[in-house]
SEBADREN-909964 format. One record per residue (C-alpha): residue number from 1; x, y, z. Coordinates in nm, 4 decimals, padded with zeros to 6 digits. Layout:
REM SEBADREN-909964
i->NUM, east->X, north->Y, up->Z;
...
This chain:
REM SEBADREN-909964
i->1, east->-00.5236, north->01.7256, up->-00.3864;
i->2, east->-00.8818, north->01.8489, up->-00.3773;
i->3, east->-01.1352, north->01.6200, up->-00.5419;
i->4, east->-01.2476, north->01.7754, up->-00.8681;
i->5, east->-01.5991, north->01.6795, up->-00.9673;
i->6, east->-01.6990, north->01.6547, up->-01.3326;
i->7, east->-02.0417, north->01.6399, up->-01.4940;
i->8, east->-02.1637, north->01.2814, up->-01.4736;
i->9, east->-02.1699, north->01.0835, up->-01.7962;
i->10, east->-02.1734, north->00.7220, up->-01.9168;
i->11, east->-01.8116, north->00.6691, up->-01.8198;
i->12, east->-01.8192, north->00.8180, up->-01.4714;
i->13, east->-02.1441, north->00.6336, up->-01.3943;
i->14, east->-02.0099, north->00.3007, up->-01.5194;
i->15, east->-01.6955, north->00.3139, up->-01.3091;
i->16, east->-01.7938, north->00.5367, up->-01.0169;
i->17, east->-01.5240, north->00.7940, up->-01.0885;
i->18, east->-01.4999, north->01.1680, up->-01.0457;
i->19, east->-01.3265, north->01.2554, up->-01.3723;
i->20, east->-01.3474, north->01.1156, up->-01.7279;
i->21, east->-00.9793, north->01.0367, up->-01.7586;
i->22, east->-00.8014, north->00.7042, up->-01.8056;
i->23, east->-00.4305, north->00.6522, up->-01.7432;
i->24, east->-00.2808, north->00.4523, up->-02.0283;
i->25, east->-00.1209, north->00.1158, up->-01.9461;
i->26, east->00.2310, north->00.1987, up->-02.0625;
i->27, east->00.4356, north->-00.1163, up->-02.0163;
i->28, east->00.7530, north->-00.0531, up->-01.8180;
i->29, east->00.6572, north->00.3047, up->-01.7315;
i->30, east->00.3155, north->00.2682, up->-01.5660;
i->31, east->00.4178, north->00.0894, up->-01.2489;
i->32, east->00.2540, north->00.0900, up->-00.9061;
i->33, east->00.3553, north->00.4491, up->-00.8250;
i->34, east->00.1992, north->00.6021, up->-01.1354;
i->35, east->-00.1088, north->00.3807, up->-01.1254;
i->36, east->-00.1718, north->00.4654, up->-00.7603;
i->37, east->-00.1185, north->00.8378, up->-00.8220;
i->38, east->-00.3643, north->00.8379, up->-01.1134;
i->39, east->-00.6219, north->00.6411, up->-00.9144;
i->40, east->-00.5844, north->00.8715, up->-00.6153;
i->41, east->-00.6467, north->01.1689, up->-00.8462;
i->42, east->-00.9838, north->01.0249, up->-00.9504;
i->43, east->-00.8903, north->00.8721, up->-01.2857;
i->44, east->-00.9319, north->00.5155, up->-01.4042;
i->45, east->-00.5794, north->00.3807, up->-01.3638;
i->46, east->-00.4549, north->00.0741, up->-01.5519;
i->47, east->-00.1645, north->-00.1443, up->-01.4386;
i->48, east->00.0080, north->-00.3424, up->-01.7163;
i->49, east->00.0781, north->-00.6988, up->-01.5995;
i->50, east->00.1114, north->-00.8970, up->-01.9227;
i->51, east->00.4924, north->-00.9162, up->-01.9225;
i->52, east->00.6245, north->-01.1743, up->-01.6790;
i->53, east->00.4598, north->-01.4639, up->-01.4956;
i->54, east->00.1337, north->-01.4485, up->-01.2960;
i->55, east->00.3321, north->-01.4321, up->-00.9710;
i->56, east->00.4924, north->-01.1072, up->-01.0869;
i->57, east->00.1467, north->-00.9743, up->-01.1737;
i->58, east->00.0233, north->-01.0499, up->-00.8236;
i->59, east->00.3255, north->-00.8755, up->-00.6733;
i->60, east->00.2676, north->-00.5631, up->-00.8859;
i->61, east->-00.0985, north->-00.5545, up->-00.7839;
i->62, east->-00.0104, north->-00.5849, up->-00.4167;
i->63, east->00.2486, north->-00.3078, up->-00.4445;
i->64, east->-00.0130, north->-00.0845, up->-00.6070;
i->65, east->-00.2712, north->-00.1659, up->-00.3396;
i->66, east->-00.0222, north->-00.0557, up->-00.0762;
i->67, east->-00.0271, north->00.2919, up->-00.2334;
i->68, east->-00.3979, north->00.3432, up->-00.3005;
i->69, east->-00.7349, north->00.2344, up->-00.1701;
i->70, east->-00.8961, north->00.3236, up->-00.5022;
i->71, east->-00.9894, north->00.0509, up->-00.7519;
i->72, east->-00.7789, north->00.0126, up->-01.0657;
i->73, east->-00.7747, north->-00.2069, up->-01.3736;
i->74, east->-00.5077, north->-00.4387, up->-01.5098;
i->75, east->-00.3891, north->-00.4561, up->-01.8697;
i->76, east->-00.3272, north->-00.7767, up->-02.0661;
i->77, east->-00.2630, north->-00.8791, up->-02.4289;
i->78, east->-00.5789, north->-01.0235, up->-02.5801;
i->79, east->-00.3854, north->-01.2124, up->-02.8461;
i->80, east->-00.1954, north->-01.4051, up->-02.5773;
i->81, east->-00.5166, north->-01.5186, up->-02.3979;
i->82, east->-00.3543, north->-01.4804, up->-02.0558;
i->83, east->-00.6070, north->-01.6686, up->-01.8455;
i->84, east->-00.3575, north->-01.7448, up->-01.5680;
i->85, east->-00.2858, north->-01.3733, up->-01.5322;
i->86, east->-00.6588, north->-01.3007, up->-01.5278;
i->87, east->-00.7094, north->-01.5547, up->-01.2506;
i->88, east->-00.4186, north->-01.4104, up->-01.0508;
i->89, east->-00.5515, north->-01.0551, up->-01.0865;
i->90, east->-00.9025, north->-01.1506, up->-00.9805;
i->91, east->-00.7652, north->-01.3477, up->-00.6852;
i->92, east->-00.5807, north->-01.0302, up->-00.5836;
i->93, east->-00.9045, north->-00.8321, up->-00.5850;
i->94, east->-00.9037, north->-00.6760, up->-00.9318;
i->95, east->-01.2472, north->-00.6543, up->-01.0928;
i->96, east->-01.1686, north->-00.4715, up->-01.4187;
i->97, east->-00.9505, north->-00.6104, up->-01.6981;
i->98, east->-00.8330, north->-00.4093, up->-01.9989;
i->99, east->-00.7550, north->-00.6168, up->-02.3079;
i->100, east->-00.5444, north->-00.4879, up->-02.5934;
i->101, east->-00.4230, north->-00.6181, up->-02.9298;
i->102, east->-00.6647, north->-00.8838, up->-03.0389;
i->103, east->-01.0016, north->-01.0451, up->-02.9882;
i->104, east->-01.1131, north->-01.0396, up->-02.6254;
i->105, east->-01.3686, north->-01.3215, up->-02.6691;
i->106, east->-01.1304, north->-01.6081, up->-02.5773;
i->107, east->-01.0468, north->-01.4320, up->-02.2495;
i->108, east->-01.4050, north->-01.3552, up->-02.1511;
i->109, east->-01.4895, north->-01.6886, up->-01.9821;
i->110, east->-01.2033, north->-01.6356, up->-01.7352;
i->111, east->-01.3051, north->-01.2739, up->-01.6756;
i->112, east->-01.6744, north->-01.3425, up->-01.6339;
i->113, east->-01.6088, north->-01.6562, up->-01.4317;
i->114, east->-01.4196, north->-01.4469, up->-01.1801;
i->115, east->-01.6941, north->-01.1856, up->-01.1597;
i->116, east->-01.4853, north->-00.9194, up->-01.3356;
i->117, east->-01.5622, north->-00.6833, up->-01.6251;
i->118, east->-01.3681, north->-00.6136, up->-01.9439;
i->119, east->-01.2639, north->-00.3012, up->-02.1328;
i->120, east->-01.1318, north->-00.3408, up->-02.4876;
i->121, east->-00.9171, north->-00.1236, up->-02.7108;
i->122, east->-01.0602, north->-00.1008, up->-03.0627;
i->123, east->-00.9413, north->00.0592, up->-03.3846;
i->124, east->-01.2465, north->00.0514, up->-03.6151;
i->125, east->-01.6155, north->-00.0372, up->-03.6251;
i->126, east->-01.5491, north->-00.4064, up->-03.6824;
i->127, east->-01.3268, north->-00.4444, up->-03.3752;
i->128, east->-01.5759, north->-00.2367, up->-03.1754;
i->129, east->-01.8621, north->-00.4643, up->-03.2755;
i->130, east->-01.6580, north->-00.7737, up->-03.1919;
i->131, east->-01.5689, north->-00.6364, up->-02.8479;
i->132, east->-01.9279, north->-00.5419, up->-02.7720;
i->133, east->-02.0533, north->-00.8825, up->-02.8829;
i->134, east->-01.8014, north->-01.0423, up->-02.6474;
i->135, east->-01.9287, north->-00.8374, up->-02.3545;
i->136, east->-01.6991, north->-00.5346, up->-02.3165;
i->137, east->-01.8420, north->-00.2739, up->-02.0763;
i->138, east->-01.6391, north->00.0092, up->-02.2328;
i->139, east->-01.4353, north->00.0696, up->-02.5475;
i->140, east->-01.1095, north->00.2560, up->-02.5910;
i->141, east->-01.1095, north->00.4027, up->-02.9423;
i->142, east->-00.7405, north->00.4229, up->-03.0303;
i->143, east->-00.6593, north->00.6659, up->-03.3078;
i->144, east->-00.3507, north->00.6452, up->-03.5243;
i->145, east->-00.2101, north->00.9414, up->-03.3271;
i->146, east->-00.1501, north->00.7240, up->-03.0205;
i->147, east->00.1942, north->00.6470, up->-02.8860;
i->148, east->00.3087, north->00.2912, up->-02.8241;
i->149, east->00.1688, north->-00.0020, up->-03.0190;
i->150, east->-00.1093, north->00.1089, up->-03.2519;
i->151, east->-00.3708, north->-00.1271, up->-03.3892;
i->152, east->-00.5248, north->00.0836, up->-03.6655;
i->153, east->-00.4704, north->00.3670, up->-03.9095;
i->154, east->-00.7803, north->00.5820, up->-03.8557;
i->155, east->-00.7450, north->00.9364, up->-03.7151;
i->156, east->-00.9178, north->00.9898, up->-03.3816;
i->157, east->-01.1557, north->01.2553, up->-03.5173;
i->158, east->-01.2946, north->01.0035, up->-03.7644;
i->159, east->-01.2787, north->00.6987, up->-03.5373;
i->160, east->-01.4552, north->00.8252, up->-03.2254;
i->161, east->-01.7927, north->00.9185, up->-03.3823;
i->162, east->-01.8067, north->00.5835, up->-03.5624;
i->163, east->-01.7282, north->00.3854, up->-03.2469;
i->164, east->-01.9713, north->00.5933, up->-03.0401;
i->165, east->-02.2481, north->00.5167, up->-03.2872;
i->166, east->-02.1685, north->00.1449, up->-03.2758;
i->167, east->-02.1418, north->00.1456, up->-02.8954;
i->168, east->-02.4987, north->00.2749, up->-02.8551;
i->169, east->-02.4568, north->00.4087, up->-02.5025;
i->170, east->-02.1606, north->00.1981, up->-02.3890;
i->171, east->-01.8815, north->00.4350, up->-02.2709;
i->172, east->-01.6224, north->00.5202, up->-02.5338;
i->173, east->-01.2782, north->00.6450, up->-02.4299;
i->174, east->-01.0785, north->00.8439, up->-02.6860;
i->175, east->-00.7063, north->00.7667, up->-02.7069;
i->176, east->-00.4365, north->00.9147, up->-02.9255;
i->177, east->-00.2498, north->01.2458, up->-02.9155;
i->178, east->-00.4408, north->01.3861, up->-02.6162;
i->179, east->-00.2244, north->01.6084, up->-02.3976;
i->180, east->-00.4126, north->01.9227, up->-02.2890;
i->181, east->-00.7567, north->02.0665, up->-02.2147;
i->182, east->-00.8190, north->02.1554, up->-02.5791;
i->183, east->-00.7588, north->01.7935, up->-02.6784;
i->184, east->-00.9891, north->01.6674, up->-02.4033;
i->185, east->-01.2718, north->01.8977, up->-02.5048;
i->186, east->-01.2301, north->01.8071, up->-02.8725;
i->187, east->-01.2606, north->01.4370, up->-02.7873;
i->188, east->-01.5672, north->01.4914, up->-02.5693;
i->189, east->-01.7299, north->01.6964, up->-02.8445;
i->190, east->-01.6786, north->01.4022, up->-03.0809;
i->191, east->-01.8963, north->01.1962, up->-02.8496;
i->192, east->-01.6396, north->01.0257, up->-02.6267;
i->193, east->-01.7311, north->01.0113, up->-02.2590;
i->194, east->-01.3676, north->00.9952, up->-02.1415;
i->195, east->-01.0112, north->01.0330, up->-02.2667;
i->196, east->-00.6935, north->00.8328, up->-02.2198;
i->197, east->-00.3642, north->01.0019, up->-02.1302;
i->198, east->-00.0376, north->00.8268, up->-02.2054;
i->199, east->00.2508, north->01.0431, up->-02.3225;
i->200, east->00.1606, north->01.3279, up->-02.0873;
i->201, east->00.1811, north->01.0935, up->-01.7888;
i->202, east->00.5075, north->00.9420, up->-01.9066;
i->203, east->00.6586, north->01.2772, up->-01.8140;
i->204, east->00.5384, north->01.2641, up->-01.4546;
i->205, east->00.7280, north->01.2263, up->-01.1292;
i->206, east->00.5799, north->00.8810, up->-01.0657;
i->207, east->00.6470, north->00.7378, up->-01.4107;
i->208, east->00.9105, north->00.4630, up->-01.4178;
i->209, east->01.0393, north->00.5871, up->-01.7552;
i->210, east->01.4146, north->00.6432, up->-01.7668;
i->211, east->01.5203, north->01.0068, up->-01.7029;
i->212, east->01.6740, north->01.0264, up->-02.0518;
i->213, east->01.3403, north->00.9155, up->-02.1971;
i->214, east->01.1536, north->01.1841, up->-02.0047;
i->215, east->01.3973, north->01.4500, up->-02.1206;
i->216, east->01.3563, north->01.3362, up->-02.4813;
i->217, east->00.9808, north->01.3843, up->-02.4435;
i->218, east->01.0328, north->01.7383, up->-02.3147;
i->219, east->01.2598, north->01.8245, up->-02.6091;
i->220, east->01.0276, north->01.6780, up->-02.8725;
i->221, east->00.8402, north->01.9039, up->-03.1100;
i->222, east->00.5199, north->01.8439, up->-03.3052;
i->223, east->00.6035, north->01.6095, up->-03.5879;
i->224, east->00.8846, north->01.4322, up->-03.4033;
i->225, east->00.7024, north->01.0982, up->-03.3893;
i->226, east->00.6689, north->00.8256, up->-03.6514;
i->227, east->00.4517, north->00.5184, up->-03.6932;
i->228, east->00.6636, north->00.2226, up->-03.8015;
i->229, east->00.7757, north->-00.1313, up->-03.7208;
i->230, east->01.1312, north->-00.0268, up->-03.6388;
i->231, east->01.1387, north->-00.1630, up->-03.2827;
i->232, east->01.0107, north->-00.5125, up->-03.3471;
i->233, east->01.2277, north->-00.7174, up->-03.1130;
i->234, east->01.0119, north->-00.9302, up->-02.8775;
i->235, east->00.6901, north->-00.8023, up->-03.0405;
i->236, east->00.7068, north->-00.8474, up->-03.4211;
i->237, east->00.4489, north->-00.7391, up->-03.6781;
i->238, east->00.3134, north->-00.4723, up->-03.4442;
i->239, east->00.3152, north->-00.1101, up->-03.5685;
i->240, east->00.4098, north->00.1449, up->-03.3051;
i->241, east->00.4544, north->00.5206, up->-03.2697;
i->242, east->00.7843, north->00.6419, up->-03.1260;
i->243, east->01.0080, north->00.9453, up->-03.1284;
i->244, east->01.2444, north->00.9713, up->-03.4233;
i->245, east->01.5531, north->00.8898, up->-03.2195;
i->246, east->01.9022, north->00.7899, up->-03.3340;
i->247, east->01.8056, north->00.4279, up->-03.4044;
i->248, east->01.4982, north->00.5233, up->-03.6043;
i->249, east->01.6812, north->00.7922, up->-03.8045;
i->250, east->01.9656, north->00.5549, up->-03.9021;
i->251, east->01.7172, north->00.2840, up->-04.0027;
i->252, east->01.5000, north->00.5305, up->-04.1957;
i->253, east->01.7983, north->00.6760, up->-04.3835;
i->254, east->01.9059, north->00.3229, up->-04.4770;
i->255, east->01.5705, north->00.2716, up->-04.6487;
i->256, east->01.4009, north->00.0910, up->-04.3606;
i->257, east->01.5629, north->-00.2470, up->-04.4299;
i->258, east->01.4198, north->-00.5666, up->-04.2868;
i->259, east->01.5559, north->-00.7508, up->-03.9850;
i->260, east->01.9029, north->-00.8851, up->-04.0507;
i->261, east->02.0126, north->-00.5860, up->-04.2597;
i->262, east->01.9524, north->-00.2932, up->-04.0257;
i->263, east->02.2209, north->-00.0452, up->-03.9122;
i->264, east->02.3696, north->-00.1442, up->-03.5770;
i->265, east->02.1574, north->-00.4561, up->-03.5514;
i->266, east->02.2657, north->-00.6835, up->-03.2672;
i->267, east->02.4371, north->-00.4073, up->-03.0701;
i->268, east->02.3519, north->-00.3999, up->-02.7001;
i->269, east->02.2290, north->-00.0503, up->-02.6213;
i->270, east->02.1159, north->-00.0935, up->-02.2598;
i->271, east->02.1189, north->-00.3382, up->-01.9712;
i->272, east->01.9399, north->-00.4208, up->-01.6512;
i->273, east->02.2067, north->-00.5342, up->-01.4075;
i->274, east->02.1754, north->-00.9029, up->-01.3285;
i->275, east->01.8726, north->-00.9405, up->-01.5552;
i->276, east->01.9120, north->-00.8998, up->-01.9296;
i->277, east->02.0622, north->-00.7014, up->-02.2159;
i->278, east->01.8534, north->-00.4955, up->-02.4571;
i->279, east->01.9674, north->-00.5019, up->-02.8217;
i->280, east->01.9006, north->-00.2239, up->-03.0680;
i->281, east->01.5502, north->-00.2523, up->-03.2233;
i->282, east->01.4036, north->-00.4229, up->-02.9159;
i->283, east->01.0503, north->-00.3205, up->-02.8137;
i->284, east->01.1392, north->-00.2670, up->-02.4462;
i->285, east->01.0558, north->00.0674, up->-02.2859;
i->286, east->01.3546, north->00.2495, up->-02.1306;
i->287, east->01.3026, north->00.2310, up->-01.7537;
i->288, east->01.4783, north->00.3695, up->-01.4495;
i->289, east->01.6420, north->00.0321, up->-01.3841;
i->290, east->01.8319, north->00.0410, up->-01.7134;
i->291, east->02.1797, north->00.1717, up->-01.7875;
i->292, east->02.3341, north->00.2466, up->-02.1234;
i->293, east->02.2262, north->00.4415, up->-02.4298;
i->294, east->01.8554, north->00.4605, up->-02.3478;
i->295, east->01.8040, north->00.7300, up->-02.6123;
i->296, east->01.8582, north->00.4609, up->-02.8750;
i->297, east->01.5720, north->00.2470, up->-02.7447;
i->298, east->01.2031, north->00.2620, up->-02.8365;
i->299, east->01.0849, north->00.6017, up->-02.7121;
i->300, east->00.7092, north->00.5576, up->-02.7408;
i->301, east->00.5184, north->00.8836, up->-02.7772;
i->302, east->00.1937, north->01.0108, up->-02.9250;
i->303, east->00.1476, north->01.3061, up->-03.1569;
i->304, east->00.0642, north->01.5336, up->-02.8633;
i->305, east->00.4196, north->01.5099, up->-02.7315;
i->306, east->00.5008, north->01.8665, up->-02.8381;
i->307, east->00.2663, north->01.9897, up->-02.5646;
i->308, east->00.4613, north->01.8071, up->-02.2928;
i->309, east->00.6959, north->02.0643, up->-02.1443;
i->310, east->00.7581, north->01.9717, up->-01.7808;
i->311, east->00.7693, north->01.6891, up->-01.5272;
i->312, east->00.5337, north->01.7126, up->-01.2318;
i->313, east->00.3437, north->01.4776, up->-00.9998;
i->314, east->00.0691, north->01.2904, up->-01.1814;
i->315, east->-00.1936, north->01.4116, up->-00.9354;
i->316, east->-00.0984, north->01.7728, up->-01.0057;
i->317, east->-00.1066, north->01.7176, up->-01.3822;
i->318, east->-00.4481, north->01.5542, up->-01.3712;
i->319, east->-00.5933, north->01.8087, up->-01.1314;
i->320, east->-00.4768, north->02.1015, up->-01.3419;
i->321, east->-00.6012, north->01.9360, up->-01.6595;
i->322, east->-00.9490, north->01.8821, up->-01.5176;
i->323, east->-00.9585, north->02.2401, up->-01.3887;
i->324, east->-00.8524, north->02.3701, up->-01.7315;
i->325, east->-01.1198, north->02.1601, up->-01.9042;
i->326, east->-01.3888, north->02.2921, up->-01.6725;
i->327, east->-01.2712, north->02.6517, up->-01.7255;
i->328, east->-01.2583, north->02.6149, up->-02.1042;
i->329, east->-01.6043, north->02.4588, up->-02.1084;
i->330, east->-01.7676, north->02.7460, up->-01.9178;
């Protein structure tokens, strides 16, 4: 794919990239193939490594490095303070760590001690200030429109200008409901210097999302997502945006009862052969390794899902998006 240059800004200067796009760290779906494809297309790619032991993180990093010579970041849970994972990533040559869901300050000694930099996801001015005080070199402003686990309740259009003002020149990446060139331009006009793509890249050839999951994304219409705590298994007390699938609809119709009184609770809906079983209401992402009723699992998706209409290589998607942004901006 031809390299598409973009006007230089705070984000592209900070990370030495050609385009102001970040690939979201979608656990289970953003594996080495998708991360490498996004990096090769000029975006900042993020590899989630927080699930599993440090040895598994090292293996995932090495598999990604076999597919790209471009730098990429790794994603960890800030609330878990995963210093062993940070050390493993830095030992494997990673120099950029993305922290999500919590205060990054406890993780900063391990990051700085290894000569790496940190990016933090924030949801309001207070979390932005905390991340900046701790030493974040960029902020991801996550609006309530985002798919997956969502920290705050503020719409992106309101959040981005406030975070940009607080950041005072530090790059701000807009995340939440962004799927096409119009969305990208709207975020840049709000003051963001880059955007994060998640749902759009779930429906890519390199995504490890289960085929049934990808097809559900293609069928979804605007308004087919909901923010709830329906899929709380393994990750409780963590609001998330998903498609309104069969599990969600049954739970919603029952009045959204608490754990222990939910329809179909305890049923095994999918399996990974020789590994583990996934019960209904679990937070796991449906992946290509799973068999069973994957439609009933947590189908994470942002509000821009209605604009996702096909499955193509990630490099093609990103290249066409950048070209469309440049054309629309002329």
